[in-house]
C-alpha positions in Angstrom: 54.4 71.6 8.6 57.6 72.1 10.6 60.2 74.6 9.4 62.4 71.7 8.3 59.7 69.7 6.6 59.8 68.1 3.2 58.6 71.3 1.4 61.2 73.4 3.2 64.0 71.0 2.1 62.6 70.8 -1.5 62.4 74.6 -1.7 65.8 75.2 -0.1 67.3 78.1 -2.0 65.8 77.2 -5.3 65.0 73.9 -7.1 66.9 71.0 -5.6 66.8 68.7 -8.6 67.3 70.5 -11.9 68.0 68.8 -15.2 71.6 70.1 -14.8 72.1 68.3 -11.5 75.7 67.4 -12.3 76.7 70.2 -14.6 79.6 72.2 -13.3 80.4 69.6 -10.6 84.0 68.9 -11.5 85.3 65.4 -11.0 81.9 63.7 -11.4 81.1 62.1 -14.7 77.4 61.2 -14.8 76.3 57.9 -16.1 73.9 57.9 -19.0 70.5 58.9 -17.6 69.0 56.4 -20.1 70.5 53.5 -18.1 67.6 51.7 -16.5 68.1 51.0 -12.8 64.7 49.3 -12.5 62.1 48.1 -14.9 62.1 47.0 -18.5 65.3 47.5 -20.5 64.5 49.2 -23.8 65.8 47.7 -27.1 68.0 50.8 -27.6 69.6 50.2 -24.2 70.2 46.6 -24.8 71.7 47.4 -28.2 74.0 50.1 -26.7 75.3 47.6 -24.1 76.0 45.0 -26.7 77.5 47.4 -29.3 81.0 46.2 -30.3 80.9 43.9 -27.3 84.0 41.9 -26.6 83.5 38.7 -24.6 85.8 37.9 -21.7 87.0 34.3 -21.4 84.4 33.4 -18.8 81.4 34.1 -21.0 81.1 30.6 -22.6 81.0 28.7 -19.2 78.7 31.3 -17.7 76.2 31.0 -20.6 76.1 27.2 -20.3 75.5 27.4 -16.5 72.8 30.0 -16.9 70.9 28.0 -19.5 71.1 24.9 -17.1 70.6 26.5 -13.7 68.6 29.7 -14.6 70.5 31.9 -12.1 74.2 32.8 -11.8 76.2 35.6 -10.3 79.0 37.6 -11.9 81.5 38.6 -9.3 84.3 41.2 -9.7 85.3 44.8 -9.0 83.4 47.8 -10.3 84.0 48.9 -13.8 85.0 45.7 -15.6 81.9 45.2 -17.7 79.7 43.0 -15.5 76.4 44.7 -16.5 77.1 44.4 -20.2 78.1 40.8 -19.6 74.8 40.1 -17.8 72.8 41.7 -20.7 74.8 39.6 -23.2 74.2 36.4 -21.3 70.5 37.0 -21.0 70.1 38.1 -24.6 71.7 34.9 -25.9 69.7 32.7 -23.5 66.2 34.0 -23.9 64.2 35.9 -26.5 62.0 37.4 -23.9 62.0 40.9 -22.4 64.8 41.9 -20.0 64.1 43.6 -16.7 66.3 45.2 -14.1 65.4 44.5 -10.5 66.2 46.4 -7.4 69.8 46.1 -6.1 68.6 46.0 -2.5 66.0 43.3 -3.0 66.3 40.6 -0.3 66.9 37.0 -0.9 63.6 36.1 0.7 61.8 38.6 -1.6 63.5 37.1 -4.6 62.6 33.5 -3.5 58.9 34.4 -3.4 58.8 36.7 -6.4 56.7 35.8 -9.4 58.8 35.6 -12.6 57.2 35.8 -16.0 58.0 32.8 -18.2 60.7 33.4 -20.8 61.8 36.7 -19.4 65.3 37.6 -18.3 66.2 39.5 -15.2 69.3 41.3 -14.0 70.3 42.8 -10.7 73.2 45.2 -11.1 75.7 45.7 -8.3 73.5 44.0 -5.7 73.9 45.0 -2.1 72.0 43.0 0.6 72.9 44.2 4.0 69.2 43.7 5.0 69.4 40.0 5.0 73.1 39.2 4.8 72.7 37.8 1.3 70.2 35.2 2.6 70.5 31.5 3.4 71.4 28.7 1.0 67.8 27.5 1.3 66.4 30.8 0.0 68.8 30.8 -2.9 67.9 27.2 -3.8 64.2 28.1 -3.6 64.9 31.0 -6.0 66.6 28.7 -8.4 63.7 26.3 -8.4 61.2 29.1 -8.9 63.1 30.4 -11.9 63.4 27.0 -13.4 59.7 26.4 -13.0 58.9 29.7 -14.8 61.6 29.1 -17.5 63.0 32.5 -16.6 66.6 33.6 -16.1 68.4 35.8 -13.6 71.9 37.2 -13.6 73.2 39.0 -10.5 76.3 41.2 -10.6 78.1 42.0 -7.4 81.5 43.0 -5.9 83.3 40.3 -3.9 82.6 41.8 -0.5 78.9 41.5 -1.2 79.1 37.7 -1.7 78.2 35.3 1.2 79.3 31.8 1.6 75.7 30.6 1.5 75.2 32.2 -1.9 78.4 30.7 -3.2 77.3 27.2 -2.2 73.8 27.5 -3.5 74.3 29.1 -7.0 77.0 29.3 -9.5 79.5 32.2 -9.1 81.6 33.4 -12.1 84.7 35.4 -11.2 84.3 37.9 -14.0 87.2 39.6 -15.7 87.8 42.3 -18.2 87.8 41.5 -21.9 91.0 42.0 -23.8 91.4 45.8 -23.7 93.2 46.0 -27.0 90.3 44.3 -28.7 87.8 46.3 -26.8 89.4 49.7 -27.8 89.7 48.5 -31.4 86.1 47.4 -31.5 84.9 50.8 -30.3 87.2 52.7 -32.6 86.4 50.6 -35.6 88.4 48.1 -37.7 90.3 50.9 -39.5 91.8 52.2 -36.3 95.6 52.5 -36.4 97.6 50.2 -34.2 99.6 53.1 -32.7 96.4 54.9 -31.7 95.1 51.8 -29.8 98.5 51.5 -28.1 98.5 55.2 -27.2 95.1 54.8 -25.5 96.1 51.7 -23.5 99.3 53.4 -22.4 97.5 56.6 -21.3 94.6 55.2 -19.3 95.1 54.0 -15.7 95.2 50.3 -14.9 91.9 50.5 -13.2 90.1 52.4 -15.9 86.5 51.3 -16.1 85.0 49.8 -19.2 82.6 52.7 -19.2 85.4 55.3 -19.2 87.3 53.3 -21.9 84.2 53.2 -24.1 83.7 57.0 -23.6 87.4 57.7 -24.7 87.0 55.5 -27.8 83.7 57.1 -28.7 85.2 60.6 -28.4 88.2 59.6 -30.6 85.8 58.1 -33.2 83.8 61.3 -33.2 86.9 63.3 -34.2 88.1 64.7 -30.8 91.8 65.2 -30.2 93.7 62.7 -28.2 94.1 65.1 -25.3 90.4 66.0 -25.3 89.2 62.4 -25.5 91.3 61.5 -22.4 90.3 64.5 -20.4 88.6 62.4 -17.7 91.2 59.6 -17.4 94.9 59.7 -17.7 97.4 57.3 -16.0 99.8 60.2 -15.4 97.3 62.2 -13.3 97.5 59.9 -10.3 101.3 60.0 -10.4 101.3 63.8 -10.5 98.9 64.1 -7.6 100.9 61.6 -5.5 104.2 63.3 -6.2 103.0 66.7 -5.3 101.2 65.7 -2.1 104.2 63.6 -1.1 106.2 66.9 -0.6 103.3 69.2 0.4 103.2 71.1 3.7 100.2 70.9 6.0 98.8 74.3 4.8 99.2 73.2 1.2 97.3 69.9 1.8 94.5 71.8 3.6 94.3 74.2 0.7 93.7 71.2 -1.6 91.0 70.0 0.8 89.2 73.4 0.5 89.3 73.2 -3.3 88.1 69.6 -3.3 85.0 70.4 -1.3 84.4 74.0 -2.4 85.5 73.7 -6.0 85.2 76.9 -7.9 85.4 79.1 -4.7 86.2 82.8 -5.2 89.1 84.4 -3.3 87.1 85.5 -0.2 85.5 82.1 0.1 88.7 80.2 -0.4 90.9 82.1 1.9 88.3 82.4 4.7 87.6 78.7 4.5 91.3 77.8 4.6 91.9 80.0 7.6 88.9 78.3 9.4 90.1 74.8 8.5 93.6 75.5 9.7 92.2 76.7 13.0 90.1 73.6 13.4 92.9 71.3 12.6 95.2 73.2 15.0 97.8 73.4 12.3 100.7 74.9 14.2 103.1 75.0 11.3 104.9 78.4 10.8 104.2 78.3 7.1 101.7 80.9 5.9 98.5 79.7 4.1 98.8 79.7 0.3 97.0 82.6 -1.2 94.9 82.6 -4.3 97.6 84.7 -6.0 100.3 82.1 -5.1 98.1 79.2 -6.3 97.3 80.9 -9.5 100.8 81.1 -10.8 102.5 77.8 -11.7 100.8 75.4 -9.2 101.0 71.7 -10.1 97.4 70.9 -9.3 95.3 74.0 -8.8 94.7 77.0 -11.0 92.7 80.2 -11.1 89.9 80.2 -13.6 89.6 83.8 -14.7 86.1 85.2 -14.6 86.8 89.0 -14.2 89.4 91.7 -14.1 92.1 92.1 -11.5 95.2 89.9 -10.6 93.3 87.4 -8.5 89.7 87.6 -9.8 88.3 84.2 -10.6 87.5 80.8 -9.2 89.9 78.3 -7.6 89.7 74.9 -9.5 91.8 71.9 -10.2 93.7 71.9 -13.5 92.1 68.6 -14.5 88.7 67.4 -13.3 90.1 64.0 -12.2 92.5 65.7 -9.8 89.6 66.4 -7.4 88.9 62.7 -6.7 92.6 61.8 -6.7 93.4 64.5 -4.2 90.8 63.1 -1.8 92.0 59.6 -2.3 95.6 60.4 -1.5 94.7 62.8 1.4 92.6 60.1 3.0 95.8 58.2 3.6 98.0 61.2 4.3 95.9 63.0 6.9 95.2 61.7 10.4 91.9 60.8 12.0 92.0 64.0 14.0 92.5 66.0 10.8 89.5 64.3 9.2 87.4 65.0 12.3 88.3 68.7 11.9 87.4 68.5 8.2 84.0 67.0 9.2 83.4 69.9 11.7 84.5 72.5 9.0 82.2 71.0 6.4 79.3 71.0 8.9 79.8 74.7 9.4 80.4 75.4 5.7 77.0 74.2 4.7 75.5 76.7 7.2 77.6 79.5 5.8 76.1 83.0 5.4 77.0 85.7 2.8 80.2 86.6 4.7 81.6 83.5 3.2 81.7 85.2 -0.2 79.6 85.7 -3.2 78.4 82.1 -3.7 75.0 81.2 -2.3 74.5 78.4 0.1 72.9 76.2 -2.6 76.1 76.2 -4.6 78.3 75.6 -1.5 76.1 72.6 -0.5 76.2 71.3 -4.1 80.0 71.3 -4.2 80.3 69.8 -0.7 78.0 67.0 -1.8 80.1 66.4 -4.9 83.2 66.2 -2.7 81.5 63.7 -0.4 80.5 61.5 -3.4 84.2 61.4 -4.5 85.2 60.6 -0.9 82.5 57.9 -0.9 84.5 56.1 -3.6 87.5 56.0 -1.1 85.8 55.3 2.2 82.0 55.0 2.0 81.5 54.2 5.7 83.2 57.5 6.8 80.8 59.5 4.6 77.7 57.7 5.8 78.5 57.8 9.5 80.2 61.2 9.8 78.1 63.2 7.4 75.0 61.6 5.8 73.4 60.0 8.9 73.9 63.1 11.2 72.7 65.5 8.6 69.7 63.4 7.6 68.4 63.7 11.2 69.4 67.3 11.9 66.9 69.3 13.9 65.8 72.7 12.4 68.5 72.5 9.7 66.9 72.0 6.3 70.2 72.8 4.7 71.8 69.7 6.4 68.9 67.5 5.3 69.2 69.0 1.8 72.9 68.3 1.8 72.4 64.6 2.7 69.6 64.1 0.2 71.6 65.9 -2.6 74.6 63.7 -1.9 72.5 60.6 -2.5 71.1 62.2 -5.6 74.6 62.7 -7.0 75.5 59.2 -6.0 72.6 57.9 -8.2 74.4 59.1 -11.3 77.3 56.7 -10.5 76.7 53.1 -11.5 78.8 51.7 -8.6 77.5 54.1 -5.9 73.8 54.2 -6.8 72.9 50.9 -5.1 74.6 52.0 -1.9 72.6 55.3 -2.0 69.4 53.2 -2.3 70.6 51.1 0.6 71.2 54.2 2.8 67.9 55.7 2.0 66.2 52.4 2.9 67.7 52.6 6.4 66.3 56.2 6.7 62.9 55.1 5.4 62.7 52.5 8.2 63.9 54.8 10.9 61.8 56.2 13.7 63.3 59.7 13.5 60.9 62.1 11.6 63.7 64.3 10.3 65.4 61.3 8.8 62.1 60.2 7.2 61.8 63.6 5.7 65.3 63.5 4.2 64.6 60.0 2.8 61.4 61.3 1.1 63.3 64.2 -0.5 66.0 61.8 -1.7 63.5 59.4 -3.2 61.7 62.3 -4.9 64.9 63.2 -6.8 67.4 61.5 -9.1 67.6 58.4 -6.9 63.9 57.8 -7.5 64.3 58.4 -11.2 66.9 55.6 -11.3 64.9 53.3 -9.1 61.2 54.2 -9.6 59.7 51.1 -8.0 61.7 51.4 -4.9 60.9 55.1 -4.8 57.2 54.6 -5.1 57.2 51.9 -2.4 59.4 53.8 -0.1 57.5 57.1 -0.4 54.2 55.3 0.3 55.7 53.6 3.4 56.9 56.9 4.7 53.5 58.5 4.1 51.3 55.9 5.7 53.4 54.4 8.5 52.9 55.3 12.1 54.9 57.4 13.0 55.3 58.7 9.5 55.3 62.0 7.6 51.7 61.9 6.4 50.8 64.7 4.0 54.5 65.7 3.6 54.9 62.3 2.0 52.1 63.2 -0.5 54.1 66.2 -1.5 57.2 64.1 -2.1 55.1 61.6 -4.2 53.9 64.5 -6.3 57.5 65.8 -6.7 58.6 62.3 -7.6 55.9 62.1 -10.3 56.9 65.5 -11.7 60.6 64.6 -11.8 59.8 61.3 -13.6 57.9 63.2 -16.3 60.6 66.0 -16.5 63.2 63.3 -17.2 61.0 61.2 -19.5 61.2 58.3 -17.1 58.6 55.6 -16.4 55.6 56.6 -14.3 54.2 53.1 -14.4 55.2 52.2 -10.8 53.8 55.3 -9.1 50.5 55.2 -11.1 50.0 51.6 -10.3 50.7 52.2 -6.6 48.1 55.0 -6.5 45.5 53.1 -8.5 45.9 50.0 -6.2 45.7 52.0 -3.1 42.6 53.8 -4.4 40.9 50.4 -4.9 41.9 49.3 -1.4 41.2 52.4 0.7 38.6 54.5 -1.1 35.6 52.5 0.2 33.2 53.1 3.1 34.4 51.7 6.4 38.1 51.9 5.5 40.6 53.5 7.9 39.9 57.2 7.6 43.6 58.2 7.8 44.7 55.9 5.0 41.7 57.0 2.9 42.6 60.7 3.3 46.3 60.1 2.6 45.5 58.1 -0.5 43.1 60.8 -1.9 45.5 63.6 -0.9 48.4 61.9 -2.7 46.2 61.4 -5.8 45.1 65.0 -5.8 48.7 66.3 -5.5 49.9 64.1 -8.3 47.1 65.4 -10.6 47.8 69.0 -9.7 51.6 69.2 -9.4 53.1 71.4 -12.2 56.2 71.1 -14.3 59.3 73.0 -13.4 58.9 76.7 -13.3 55.1 76.6 -12.5 54.1 75.4 -16.0 51.3 73.1 -16.9 50.1 70.2 -14.8 52.7 67.4 -15.0 49.9 65.0 -15.8 49.1 67.0 -18.9 52.7 66.7 -20.1 52.4 63.0 -19.5 49.2 62.7 -21.6 50.7 64.7 -24.5 53.7 62.4 -24.5 52.1 59.1 -23.6 48.4 59.0 -24.6 48.5 55.3 -23.7 48.6 56.4 -20.0 45.2 58.0 -20.3 43.2 55.1 -18.9 45.4 55.0 -15.7 45.1 58.7 -15.3 41.3 58.5 -15.7 41.2 55.8 -13.0 42.9 58.3 -10.6 40.5 61.1 -11.4 37.5 58.8 -11.1 38.6 57.6 -7.7 39.1 61.2 -6.6 35.8 62.6 -7.7 34.0 59.6 -6.4 34.7 60.8 -2.8 32.4 63.6 -1.7 35.1 65.4 0.3 37.6 65.5 -2.5 35.1 65.9 -5.4 35.3 69.6 -5.9 39.1 69.6 -5.7 39.2 66.8 -8.2 36.9 68.5 -10.6 38.9 71.8 -10.4 42.0 69.8 -11.2 40.2 68.1 -14.1 39.0 71.4 -15.5 42.6 72.8 -15.2 43.9 69.8 -17.1 41.3 70.1 -19.8 42.1 73.8 -20.2 45.8 73.1 -20.5 45.1 70.4 -23.1 43.6 73.1 -25.4 47.0 74.5 -26.0 49.0 74.3 -28.2 46.9 73.8 -31.2 43.9 71.5 -31.7 45.9 68.3 -31.9 45.1 67.6 -28.3 41.4 67.6 -28.8 41.1 63.8 -29.0 43.0 63.5 -25.8 40.6 65.9 -24.1 37.6 63.9 -25.3 39.2 60.6 -24.4 40.0 61.8 -20.9 36.4 62.9 -20.2 35.0 59.7 -21.7 37.5 57.5 -19.8 36.7 59.2 -16.4 33.0 58.6 -16.9 33.4 55.1 -18.3 35.4 54.2 -15.2 32.7 55.6 -13.0 30.0 53.8 -14.9 31.8 50.4 -14.8 32.1 50.7 -11.0 28.4 50.9 -10.6 28.1 54.7 -10.9 25.8 56.5 -13.2 27.2 57.3 -16.6 26.6 60.8 -18.0 26.8 62.5 -21.4 30.3 63.8 -21.6 29.2 66.8 -23.8 27.7 68.6 -20.7 29.7 70.4 -18.0 32.0 67.8 -16.2 32.1 69.7 -13.0 28.3 70.1 -12.8 27.6 66.5 -13.5 29.9 65.0 -10.9 29.2 67.6 -8.2 25.5 66.9 -8.5 25.9 63.1 -8.3 24.9 61.5 -5.0 27.5 61.1 -2.2 29.2 57.7 -2.0 
C-alpha cells in the first residue's frame, strides 16, 4: 500500500472518526445523529418530527395534490421546516412505512425504481447535478410508476436545485415557515407566558432555522435560563460582528481569520500563524499585529480562555460560538480575491504544520481548519470545493491533506443542509480516475457521511474497490471501517450486509473473475474481523449481541467465506475468535453462539454442502471438507 493509502489516512495521527467528532468544534451545531438520511424512518423519528407541529398555510393544498398525483416537491430555503412538512404530508396520506431516499439519486434512477405499495418516500434537500434534474419525460414516468404502486414521494429542495422540466412535470409547492409565534408556543407548551414568546422572537435572527428555534424552545422548557437557551442564535450577534469588522484594520481582520480557522490556538500558534498570514497577504499596513495580550482584554469578538497560569496563558476563542461563522460570512465580502488566495495558501501550509507551530498536534489543527471550511461552505460552497477539497483530495504523498478533505465532508454530514452536498462531492471523487481522490472518497464514505447515507456508502465503496482502475484491497479496508463505524453509532448495517451477501452469491463460484472473487472474499473477511474502537472485540460480535436478528445474514457471510478453500482457514480463525468473544460477559450469549454455529452449517447444507454435527470442532469439520 502506498504511503498515502486508505490505511495511512484512516490512521493519521489517531482515530479519524471518534464519537466526539464535533465536540469542541465551536460554531458547529451537530444535527441529531438519530436523523435518518437514508433508509426506514423509525416511529420515534417520525413522532419527533411531528411533535407540536404547526402547519404552514401551504399544507392543505400540498396534501390534496400529493394524494392525487403521488409526487410533489416542497421548494424553499434551508431551515424553514420542509423535512418535517414532508413527513407530515406522508404520514397523513398513507399508513405505510416511510423511507428516506438518497439526495443525489438521479431522475432516471427514480423513474426505474421499484416502489413498495402503500409506502411513503422522502428525499430531503435533493441535489441532482448528475442529470440536471432530469427531463420532463422521466418525471412523468416517475409519477406513473408511483401511482401504479399506490406509493407516495415528497421531494424537498432549495430553489436553485429546481429545473424547468421538473416544474412542468410535477406539482411544486413554494413552502413557507409556519407562524413563528404559534411554533414557539407549541414547543414551550400552552402555559408559556406571552412575554417569553415575544422575547424569543425578538432575540432570534430573521433567518433562524426551525431546528434552531425548536432547540431554543426545548432548552427553555427544560429550565435553562434565557441567555443559555439562546447561546447558539441571537439577532444581536450579527450586528455586533458587522459593526466591529466595519471599522477593523487589516491586521485585526486577519487576526479574526486565524481564530476562525485555528479556533482555540495557544499564544505561539496564534501569533506565528498571524505573522505568516500577514506575509502571504502582503499586508503593508504600519499597524502592528494584535497580540494575544491585547486581544484578551476587552475585545468585542475574541477572548482568551484561561487554561493555565501567566498573563497570556490560554486559548484564543470567540466570545460566542456563532461569531465564528458570522466572522467568515462578513469577511468573505470584506476581503479581496487576492486576500482569499493568500488565506488558501496559508491554510494549505497550516495543515502540514510541525511542532514549531505550537503545542497543538496536527490532528487538532486539521480538525479546526475543517470546521472553519464547513462554516465557509455555508457562505460560498464552490470556493471551498474548488480551492480546498478537490486539490487536497488528490494530493500526492500528503495523507494529511486527504484526511483534511475527508474530515471536512464528515463534519458537513452533521449539517442537514450541507450533508447532501458532501455526498454529491464524494460522488464526483468516487467516479474520478485519480487514485488519491478515490482513496479520499473511501475514507469519507467510511466515516460520518457513510453513517448518514449507508446505502450510498456501501455502493460507493464497492465501486471504488472493484472498478478498474480502482483501489482494490484498500477499499476492503474502508468497507470494514464503515461496518465498524455503523455498529459504533448503532446505525443500520442492512445495506452493507446485503451488498456482501449478494456479491458472494455472484462471484464466489468456479469460473468467476478471479479478481472480483478475491476482492469479495477479502472484504467479507475484513468485515468479520474488524474490531471495535480501541482494539476491542470483533465488531460483528457487538452486532450479534445487539441485534440477534442479524445472525442469519452474518452466518451467510461466514458460510461463503469458509466455502472457499483459499479463505477457509482465515474464515475459521475469525469464527473461532467470534465464538470466544461471545463467551463473555456471562452465559447469556450461549444461545447466540449455538445459533451462529447452527446457522453457518445450515447455510452450507442448504447450498448442497454436507451438514455436520455442530457439537464437534468447527474448524476441524470445515477444514477437512472437500475443496469447492
